[in-house]
N, C-alpha and C positions, 0 to 999 in steps of 0.2 A: 581404654582398650589396649591390651598387650600388643607389643610390636617385636618383630625379630629383625635383626640387622645382620646381613650377610656381606662379608667382605671376601672377595675372590682375589687370591694372590698366587703368584707363581714363584717358586723358590728353587734355586739351583740345588741339585741333589747333594753336592758337597756341603751345603749349608743347612741341610734339613735338621740335624741335631741341634745346631746353634739356634736356628729359628724357633724350634719347639721349646727350647729353654727360655728364649727371650719372650715367647708367648706366655709361658707359665709365670714369668716375672711380671709381665704387664697385667695379666688377669688377677694376680694377687693384689696389685695396686688398685685395680678397678673395683674389686670386691668392697661393698659398703657404700659405693657411690649412690646417691639418691636416685631411685627409679631403676637401678640395675638389678636384674634377677639372677642371671647365670650366663656362663660362657661355655662354648665347646669349640674344639679345633678338629676339623675334619680333613683327613688326607685322602687324596684320590686313590681309590682301590683299583688294583690292576688285575683282579681275578678274571678267570676265563669263563665263569658260569653266568653269562649275561643272556638275558632274554633276547631272542632273535628280533632284530629290528630296533633294538634299544642300545646298541653298542655306543659307548661313549667315545668321543674323539680322544685318541691317545695324546699324552703329554709329549711335547717335543723332547728329543734326546737331551738328557742332562737336566730336565726340569720336572718338578712335581707340583701339581696344583693343590691348593688348600682352600678351604672355606672357614673363615673365622665367623662363628655363629654366636650371636648374643641375644639375650631376651631382656626386654625392658618393660616396665609397667606401662609405658606409653611412648609414642613417637616423640612427643614433646620432651619427655625426660631424657631420651637419647640425644635429641638435638641440643638440649641445654648443655649436656656434657660435651658433645662434640664441638660446640662453639666456644667453650671455655678454653682458655689458654692451657689449662692443665692437661687437656686431651693430647695436644702435641707433645708435651713433656713426658706424659705417661707412656705413649706408644712409641717413642723414639727407639727403644732397644730392638724393635722388630724391623724397622725401616732399612737397615743396611742389607738385609737378606732378600728383599723383594727384587725379583728379576722382571723388570718391566712395569707396566701400568697396573695399579690395583683398582678394582671396581668395588663400589659400595652400593648396596640396595637396602631399602627399608620396606618391610612387609608388615601390614596390620594383620593380626590374627582374625580371620573371618569366621572360623569355626574350630572348635576344639572338642575332641572326644576323649574324656578321661576314663581310664578303666583298666 
C-alpha cells in the first residue's frame, strides 16, 4: 500500500532560497532509493481568496511554513530508509534552515482516484 510522508517545517524568510536549494539537493540524492516514488515541496500560500471559515493560521512574522511531501511504495519502505544511517547524512543540508521543531507524519493511501 502506498504511503505519503509529510514533514512540516518552518523556515526563516531570509533562508527560504537556501532551504529550497538544499531541498533540491536532498531530493536528487533520494531519487532511486528503493521504495521511493516522488517528492514535492509545498510552500504556505498567502493568497487572500480563502473560503470563509477555512482561513489558515498566518505564519509568524519572518517565518514561512513548508510541507515536504514524499510518496513511497509502502510505509515499510520509508521506515527502512529513515532508519538507515544514510537518511541523516542525506538530509543534513536542509537542517540548518529549520526554525524550531520539525514534525513528521506518515499516511497510508486509503483511496486514490486517477483521472
